[in-house]
N, C-alpha and C positions, 0 to 999 in steps of 0.2 A: 504494500500500500504506500503510495507516494504521499509524503507529508508536505506541509506548507514550507518547511525549510528546504526540501528538495526543489520545489518550484522556485523559491527565492534564489537558490544557488544556481539553478539553470538560467534564471534571468540575469544573474551577475555575469556568468561566462558567455552569455549571448551579447554582452556589451551594449546595454540599452543607451549608452551615450552616443551610439551611432545612429539612433533614431532621427535626431535632427538632420543629420547628413542625408539619410534616406528621404526625409520629407523635402529637403532642399533639392535633391535630384528630381523628385516628382514635380515640384513647382517650376524648376528651370526647364525641364523637358516639356511640360505643359505650356509654359509661357511662350516658348519658341515654336511650338506646334500650332498654337491658336492663331486665328485670323479674325478680322472684323466680322466675318460671316459665321464664326464659330458659335454654334448654339449649344448651350449646356442643358442637358436633359437627363432623364433617369438612365438612359443607355450610357451616356458619358460618365455619369456617377458610378455605374457598375465598372466601367473600364478603369476609372481612377482607383477604385477600391482594389480591383484585381492586380493592377500594375504595381501599386504601392505594396500590396501584400506579397507579391513575388519578390521584389527587390529587398524587402525587409526580411523575409525568410531566408533568402540566399545570403544576406549579410550575417544573420544569426548563425547560420550553418558554417560560414567561413570563420567567424569569430570563435565558435566552439572548437573547431578543428585546430585553430591557432593556439588556443589555450591548452588543448590536449597535447599538442606536439611540443609546446614550449614549457611544459610543467616543470621539468627539472631545472631549466634555465631561469624561470621566473621565481623559483624558490630562493634564489640568491638576491632577488631584488625586493627590498622592504616595501617599495611603493606598490607592489603587485600582490601583497598578502591577501587582499580581498579575492583575487582570482585563484590563488593557490589554496586558500582556505575553502572556497566553494568547490574546487576540484577535489580536495581531500575528503570533503563531506559526501560528494556524489559518487566518486570512483569512476574509473574508466568505462566500466560496462554500461552504466546509466548514460554517460555522455555519448557513447557510441550509439546507444539505442535512440537517444534524442536526435542525433544527426540523421539516422535513418527515417525517423518520423517526420522530420522537417523536409527531407527530400520528398517523401510521399505527399505531404501537404502541398509543397510547391508544385509537384506533378499535377495534382488536382487543379490548382489555381491556373497553371499555364494551359491545361486542357480547356478549362472554362473560358479563358481569355481567347484562345484560338477558335473556340466554338462561336464566341460572340463576334470575333473579327479575325478572319483567317489571313494571317500574314506569316509565311514560313520563316522570315528573317527573325521574328520574335522567338521562335523555337530555337533557332541557331544561337541567338544571344543568351537564351536561358541555359542551354547546354554549356556554352562557353563560360558563363558565370559560375556554374556548379563545378566545372572542371578546374577553373582557376582557383576557386575557393578551397578545393582539395589540394591542388598541386602547389599552391603558394606555401603552405605550412607543412604538409605531410611528406614523409619519405615514400618512395625513393627520389621523387623529383625535388621537393623542398626548394621551390624557386626563390624564396626569401633569402636563402643563403648563397645565391648564384649571381650576385652583382647585377649586371645589366638586365638579366632576366627578372630580377626582383623589381627593378625600376619599371620595366614594361608591364609586368603583372599588376603593379599598383596603379599605373596609369589606366589600365583597362578596368580593373575591379572597382576602383574608387570613383572613377569619373566617366570614362567613355561608355561602358556597358549600361550602368543604371540610367544615365541621362538619355543616351541614345535609345534605350529600350522604351522609356516613357515617350520620347519624342516620336519615335516611329509608330507607337501605338495610336497616337492621335493625329499625326500629320497627314494631310491630304496631298500636299505637294512638298517638294524639297526646297528649303530656303537656303541659298548659298551663304548667307550671313551666319547661319548656324555653325558652319565649320570653323571659322576663326574663333567664335565664342567657345566652341567645344575644346579646341586645342588650347586656347587661353585658360580655360577653366581647368584643363588637365595639368597644365604647368603650375597653376596656382595650387591645386590640390596636392601635387607632389612637393611643392615648396613648403606647404604647411605640415607635411609629414616628416620632412627632413629633421626638424628638432626632436621629433619622437625617436627617430633612429639615433640622433645625437645623444639623447638621454640614455639610450641603451648601448651606446658605443663601447664603453669600457667592458661591460659584461659580455656583449656579443663577441668582441675581439678576443677576450680570454677563453671563450668557448668555441672559437673558430667558426662563428656564424658570420659569413662574409656577406653582409648586407652591402648595398651600394655605398652607404656612408662609410662603412669600414674599409671598403676598397679604395675610396677616394682619400680618406683621412678627414679629420675634423675641419681643417682650414679650407680645403677645396669644397667640401660638402656644404659648409656654411656659406661660402661665396656663391655656390650654385643655388642655394636657397634664395639668396638676394636676387640673383639674375632671373630665376624662374618666376619669383613672385612679381617682380617689376614687369617682366615681359608678358607674363600671363595676364596681369591686370590691365596692361595696355591693349592687348588683343581683345579681351572680353569687353572692356570699356568701349573700344572702337566699334565693335559689332553692335553693342547695345545702342550706342549713340546714333549710328546710321539707321538702325531699325526704328528707333523712337522718333528721330527727326524727320523720317520719311512717313511716319504714321499719322493718325488723325489728330494727335496732340503733340506737335513738335517741341513745345516748351518743356515737356516731360523729360527730354534728353538731358536737362540740367541735373537730374538725379544721378547721372553717371558719376558726378563728382563725389558721391558717397563712397564709391569703390576706391577712388584715388585717396580719399581721406583715410579710410580704413587701412589700406595697404601702407600708407605712409607711417601710421602708428606702429604697425607690426615690423616694418622695415627698420625702424629705429632699434627695436629689440634684436633683430637679426644682425645688425651691425655690432651690437654689444657681444653677441655670440661669436661673431667672426673675429673680433679683436681679442676675446678671451682665448679662442682657439689658436690664434697666432702666438700669443704669449705662452700658451701651454706647449706648443711645438718648439718654441725657442728654449724653454726652461725645464719642461716636464715636471713642474711642481704639482704636488698632490692637491694643495688647496685650490689651484686653478682648475683641476679636474672636477673637484667638488662644486666649484662655482658654475662650471659648464653644465653639469648635471642639474644643479638647482635652477639655473636660468632656463634651460630647455624644458624643465618640468612645467613651466608656465604655458606650454604649447596649447593645451585645451582652450585657454582664454584667447590665444592668438587665432586659433581655428574659428572660434565663435565670432570674433570681430570681423575676420575676412569673409567667412561664409555668409553671415547675416547681411553684410553689405550687398553681396551678389543676390541673395534671396530677395532683399528689398527692391532692388532694381528689376528683378524678374517679376515680382508682384505688380510693380508699376506697368511693366510691359503687358502682363496678362490683363490687368484692369483696363488699359488703354484700348484693347481689342473688344472687351465686353461693353465698354461705354461708347464705342464708335457708332 
């Protein structure tokens, strides 16, 4: 008999903190798919529920496999005691059973979605999402420890697939501006993931987990974060600006400045991380390593600042179509 503690522990290792990111993917994909003639009805509401359910279940599946695969490594990290504690309570057998159940639930959801709207590409993306969710963390592939493959996997899993999945579910025609937005958003997403890898850098390196950040080193990876965040913000903002300024309410394009403001706040923190990394590379002092870990642990706040700015502009874009 499953207890309330079991369900709470399952919720912990499913990483509920990713729910806002899944909701953001839904809003962004829907905003770019909508047109002034986009009529929201019960059929659309069903598609929204199904698409959000699918990307959320796939996300939980991938998070659980990651916790399962990284259990021994996470035991060494005091900041992940909530994950290891939940894993210790559940045991591997229950987690593996939960993964199977989630796969079956997602299979039902994708079947319902395809029945409501037959688009074979959605099935292909669903399969790709489940495969990468497994391959990223689990052996024998364990892509997260394979440098460039880890980078590509994160681009796909965290940005391309969920946003493209929602977009393709609702889009009637292809908008060329969606591509620069998607690439810009992918750059932004990986940029705000780099500090998470930086926080885990010393543990990953000692356990020979060759993430992309471990491969590059702290100085180059923190510099890459600055470049990706700035470039991604410019691409996404440019796409939003052209889309809004050519829409029914051109003055709404001014809201693009929100992205620039949010990115500038986070870029200041990234520069601090870069400077600390350079000092650590030159001196290898332990206290600098601790400062790097402490600073990069603020990444959830940075993710919120950057992502919510993009979500806000996406909501503006979506609203502009409904109000047209």
